[in-house]
C-alpha positions in Angstrom: -81.1 -58.3 146.5 -83.7 -55.6 146.3 -81.8 -53.4 148.7 -78.7 -53.6 146.6 -80.6 -52.8 143.4 -82.2 -49.8 145.2 -78.9 -48.5 146.3 -77.4 -48.8 142.9 -80.4 -47.1 141.2 -80.3 -44.2 143.5 -76.5 -43.7 143.2 -74.6 -41.9 140.4 -73.7 -45.4 139.0 -77.6 -45.9 138.4 -77.3 -44.0 135.2 -74.7 -46.1 133.8 -75.2 -49.1 131.4 -75.2 -52.6 132.8 -71.5 -53.4 131.8 -70.3 -50.1 133.4 -72.5 -50.9 136.6 -70.7 -54.4 136.7 -67.4 -52.8 136.4 -68.0 -50.4 139.2 -69.2 -53.1 141.5 -66.4 -55.3 140.6 -63.9 -52.5 141.4 -65.6 -51.8 144.7 -65.7 -55.4 145.6 -61.9 -55.9 144.7 -61.0 -52.8 146.8 -63.0 -54.3 150.0 -61.5 -57.8 149.5 -57.9 -56.3 149.3 -58.5 -54.2 152.3 -60.0 -57.2 154.3 -57.0 -59.3 153.3 -54.6 -56.5 154.5 -56.3 -56.4 157.8 -56.2 -60.2 158.2 -52.4 -60.3 157.4 -51.9 -57.4 159.7 -53.8 -59.1 162.6 -51.8 -62.4 162.1 -48.4 -61.0 161.4 -48.6 -57.8 163.3 -46.9 -58.9 166.6 -43.8 -60.2 164.6 -43.4 -56.9 162.5 -40.7 -54.2 163.5 -42.0 -50.8 162.6 -39.5 -48.1 162.7 -40.3 -44.5 162.3 -37.5 -42.3 160.9 -36.2 -40.1 158.1 
């Protein structure tokens, strides 16, 4: 936990209030969780997908 606090204090978000720091961390965690979910879906359903490139 000390490492996370150190990173936050040395980042541009370190100057923000606690509420805004929490919002920034929540946004980051949301983006990471969406990306991980998309990766899992792609790995699971990837072989059945038909991808066509065209105009």
